[in-house]
Backbone bond lengths (Angstrom), bond angles and torsions (degrees), N, CA, C in turn:
res aa  C-N    CA-C-N  psi(-1)  N-CA   C-N-CA  omega(-1)  CA-C   N-CA-C  phi
1 M - - - 1.458 - - 1.524 109.49 -
2 Y 1.301 115.38 147.83 1.450 120.60 175.95 1.527 108.80 -78.97
3 N 1.322 117.22 141.31 1.458 118.72 -174.63 1.533 112.85 -134.17
4 T 1.310 118.44 16.96 1.465 120.88 175.85 1.529 109.72 -134.39
5 K 1.327 115.01 159.19 1.463 121.62 175.63 1.515 108.08 -133.59
6 R 1.313 116.73 146.18 1.461 121.52 172.59 1.520 106.24 -106.68
7 I 1.301 117.44 125.81 1.460 121.27 180.00 1.520 109.47 -114.33
8 V 1.333 115.12 151.68 1.463 121.58 -177.19 1.523 108.90 -127.34
9 D 1.315 116.69 134.51 1.454 121.77 174.45 1.532 107.68 -82.37
10 T 1.327 117.69 113.83 1.468 121.21 -177.24 1.521 111.68 -91.02
11 G 1.322 118.18 2.99 1.454 121.34 -178.87 1.516 114.18 -60.56
12 G 1.324 117.90 -27.55 1.461 120.75 -178.39 1.518 114.08 -94.05
13 V 1.347 117.26 2.66 1.466 119.93 179.45 1.530 108.32 -79.26
14 G 1.320 116.36 121.50 1.463 121.18 -177.87 1.513 113.37 -78.11
15 A 1.323 115.50 172.97 1.466 122.31 178.86 1.520 109.84 -55.80
16 G 1.338 116.36 129.91 1.452 121.79 -179.02 1.515 113.64 83.10
17 G 1.341 116.75 -4.97 1.469 121.09 179.23 1.521 111.41 -72.40
18 A 1.316 115.60 155.72 1.466 120.79 -176.37 1.519 111.07 -123.29
19 V 1.332 114.96 148.81 1.460 123.32 172.42 1.527 107.18 -142.07
20 E 1.318 115.61 166.29 1.461 120.09 175.16 1.527 107.90 -121.11
21 A 1.334 114.78 150.35 1.466 120.31 -179.44 1.514 109.06 -148.73
22 C 1.312 115.75 158.47 1.459 120.95 173.02 1.536 108.59 -69.85
23 T 1.323 116.81 146.29 1.467 120.15 -176.28 1.524 112.53 -62.17
24 Y 1.315 117.92 -25.74 1.462 119.27 -179.83 1.536 112.83 -82.04
25 S 1.330 117.41 -2.47 1.463 121.01 177.35 1.522 110.03 -84.01
26 P 1.313 118.70 149.42 1.464 119.49 175.89 1.529 110.10 -68.12
27 V 1.336 116.67 144.89 1.457 121.20 176.61 1.529 107.24 -81.98
28 P 1.340 117.25 124.04 1.460 119.85 -178.93 1.527 111.66 -62.57
29 A 1.325 116.99 150.34 1.468 122.05 178.06 1.525 109.69 -56.47
30 G 1.331 116.21 135.96 1.456 121.56 178.36 1.519 114.38 87.79
31 F 1.347 117.94 -7.05 1.457 122.17 178.88 1.526 109.99 -104.17
32 F 1.334 116.05 149.92 1.458 121.51 177.80 1.519 109.35 -136.52
33 I 1.322 116.32 149.75 1.463 123.07 -177.32 1.528 110.10 -74.90
34 T 1.355 116.36 133.26 1.458 121.20 176.99 1.520 112.75 -115.96
35 A 1.341 118.74 -14.70 1.465 121.56 178.87 1.518 110.11 -169.54
36 Y 1.333 114.43 157.96 1.458 122.99 174.05 1.526 109.07 -116.28
37 S 1.322 117.03 149.73 1.469 121.67 175.60 1.530 108.37 -155.92
38 S 1.317 115.07 -178.63 1.472 120.02 -179.74 1.524 110.43 -125.68
39 V 1.314 115.97 136.11 1.458 122.08 175.31 1.529 108.40 -144.30
40 S 1.320 115.73 152.02 1.465 118.69 -179.53 1.530 111.22 -69.50
41 D 1.333 118.73 -26.58 1.457 121.09 -178.87 1.530 113.20 -61.77
42 C 1.329 118.05 -22.85 1.465 120.85 -177.52 1.522 113.20 -100.56
43 D 1.336 117.27 6.11 1.461 119.04 177.20 1.516 109.28 -67.73
44 R 1.314 116.29 135.06 1.468 120.79 176.39 1.518 110.72 -88.89
45 T 1.320 115.41 -20.06 1.465 120.89 176.79 1.519 106.79 -137.54
46 S 1.283 117.20 -179.96 1.467 119.79 177.38 1.529 111.59 -85.12
47 A 1.308 118.37 -0.48 1.468 122.17 -179.54 1.531 110.45 -78.11
48 T 1.323 116.01 154.63 1.462 119.95 175.37 1.522 108.54 -90.74
49 S 1.310 116.29 162.23 1.452 120.71 -176.67 1.514 110.09 -140.89
50 D 1.333 115.79 157.33 1.472 121.61 175.11 1.514 111.15 -87.52
51 Y 1.322 117.73 3.66 1.456 121.66 -177.08 1.527 110.67 -111.02
52 H 1.333 114.37 143.07 1.462 119.65 173.50 1.520 108.63 -67.79
53 N 1.320 116.65 146.91 1.463 119.91 -174.32 1.535 113.35 -125.25
54 R 1.351 117.08 8.60 1.462 120.72 177.91 1.527 108.69 -133.83
55 V 1.330 115.87 145.61 1.457 121.26 176.38 1.529 109.61 -120.94
56 A 1.319 115.37 145.75 1.455 122.29 169.77 1.527 105.36 -95.40
57 L 1.325 116.24 132.59 1.458 121.91 -176.46 1.522 109.91 -121.49
58 V 1.325 117.19 143.61 1.453 121.95 174.79 1.518 108.39 -124.22
59 R 1.336 116.23 142.16 1.460 121.32 179.06 1.528 108.28 -88.79
60 L 1.326 116.24 115.78 1.465 121.24 179.77 1.523 112.05 -90.20
61 T 1.326 116.42 -23.11 1.459 120.67 -179.30 1.514 109.99 -59.43
62 G 1.345 116.63 128.29 1.451 121.74 175.99 1.509 115.66 92.64
63 L 1.349 118.20 -4.61 1.460 119.11 178.11 1.525 110.03 -71.24
64 P 1.341 118.68 148.00 1.454 121.07 -176.82 1.530 113.18 -73.93
65 A 1.321 115.80 156.89 1.469 122.13 175.55 1.518 109.22 -55.30
66 G 1.343 115.73 142.93 1.454 121.49 -179.87 1.518 114.07 92.96
67 T 1.344 117.12 -12.47 1.461 120.85 178.00 1.518 109.54 -64.78
68 T 1.329 116.75 135.11 1.463 122.46 176.75 1.518 108.51 -120.11
69 T 1.325 116.61 137.00 1.456 121.75 178.32 1.523 109.83 -151.06
70 T 1.315 117.08 162.56 1.456 121.75 178.09 1.531 108.55 -113.17
71 V 1.337 115.86 132.24 1.454 121.85 179.27 1.523 109.24 -127.04
72 C 1.310 116.04 156.87 1.458 121.45 177.65 1.518 109.26 -76.76
73 G 1.325 115.28 149.25 1.456 121.06 178.54 1.518 111.52 94.09
74 L 1.314 114.61 167.25 1.462 120.09 -178.05 1.521 112.58 -116.47
75 S 1.311 117.59 -9.34 1.454 121.10 177.89 1.516 107.65 -164.43
76 P 1.266 119.88 159.37 1.452 126.13 -4.65 1.532 110.80 -79.69
77 V 1.309 115.82 150.52 1.455 120.65 175.33 1.533 106.49 -76.01
78 P 1.325 117.33 129.63 1.468 118.42 -179.35 1.530 111.53 -58.87
79 T 1.314 116.36 146.19 1.456 122.18 178.21 1.528 109.40 -58.34
80 G 1.336 116.76 132.25 1.451 121.63 178.95 1.528 113.54 87.05
81 W 1.317 117.58 3.29 1.461 122.45 179.93 1.528 109.05 -119.34
82 S 1.327 117.32 153.19 1.468 121.72 175.79 1.517 109.00 -127.85
83 V 1.334 115.37 152.84 1.465 121.35 -178.36 1.526 109.56 -80.37
84 V 1.324 116.49 127.08 1.469 123.12 176.01 1.517 109.26 -92.15
85 S 1.336 117.11 -42.40 1.461 121.57 179.40 1.522 110.05 -161.97
86 R 1.322 114.46 165.28 1.473 122.10 175.15 1.511 107.47 -127.01
87 S 1.334 116.81 145.89 1.467 119.97 -178.21 1.525 110.82 -156.71
88 K 1.338 115.21 -178.82 1.463 122.44 177.54 1.522 108.93 -104.40
89 S 1.337 116.58 142.65 1.459 120.90 176.78 1.526 109.55 -148.19
90 V 1.322 116.07 129.93 1.461 121.20 175.73 1.525 109.67 -62.17
91 A 1.335 117.39 -33.82 1.465 121.41 -178.58 1.523 112.30 -64.23
92 C 1.327 117.06 -20.76 1.480 120.76 -175.65 1.513 113.47 -106.63
93 Q 1.313 117.67 22.56 1.464 118.26 174.75 1.500 109.98 -111.02
94 Q 1.312 115.77 141.85 1.458 119.80 179.90 1.529 111.90 -74.99
95 Y 1.332 117.05 -29.57 1.459 120.31 179.56 1.528 108.82 -76.94
96 K 1.321 118.90 137.10 1.459 122.82 -174.01 1.528 114.90 -72.20
97 Y 1.319 118.17 -26.70 1.459 119.94 -167.93 1.524 111.44 -117.43
98 G 1.342 115.95 153.96 1.458 121.88 177.18 1.513 111.53 83.42
99 I 1.325 114.33 -169.97 1.457 121.25 178.72 1.521 109.38 -119.14
100 P 1.309 118.04 152.22 1.467 119.07 -178.52 1.528 111.16 -65.99
101 A 1.332 116.27 139.70 1.463 121.37 179.88 1.530 111.45 -81.10
102 N 1.315 117.40 -25.95 1.461 121.62 -176.18 1.523 110.09 -130.63
103 D 1.323 115.71 164.81 1.466 119.31 174.37 1.523 109.24 -55.75
104 N 1.316 116.14 134.10 1.459 120.59 -179.85 1.526 112.36 -135.40
105 T 1.323 117.50 9.35 1.464 120.73 176.26 1.529 109.28 -134.78
106 M 1.315 114.57 160.50 1.461 119.41 171.52 1.521 109.10 -139.59
107 T 1.312 114.47 137.27 1.449 120.84 172.97 1.522 105.25 -92.87
108 I 1.325 116.38 127.96 1.456 121.40 -174.42 1.534 109.80 -124.81
109 R 1.323 115.21 154.33 1.473 121.46 178.66 1.516 108.81 -128.59
110 K 1.357 115.34 135.85 1.455 121.25 177.77 1.524 109.92 -75.04
111 S 1.324 115.47 129.25 1.464 120.91 -179.24 1.527 111.64 -75.96
């Protein structure tokens, strides 16, 4: 069994900055998921899984008005942002195989 964790202070990550985290970690305030992937560092056991276990996160807090970006999920829409479009993306599904059956991303714009 794995018995250690590596933690990162996200306080110094600027607007638009990116970090990665294990899916079982809480998403820091102001960050949103942009992709899922798999790495051995985020395994909770030595078993393999059909699910991605790492997320790429971007800090939306502090970005200027007019900024457009795509994030995983369909809600909640971050405060001060509006939905431009919704679509499907393999990068935004937790399951490793196949294609998403439904929209799982949204492109958003800062008001």
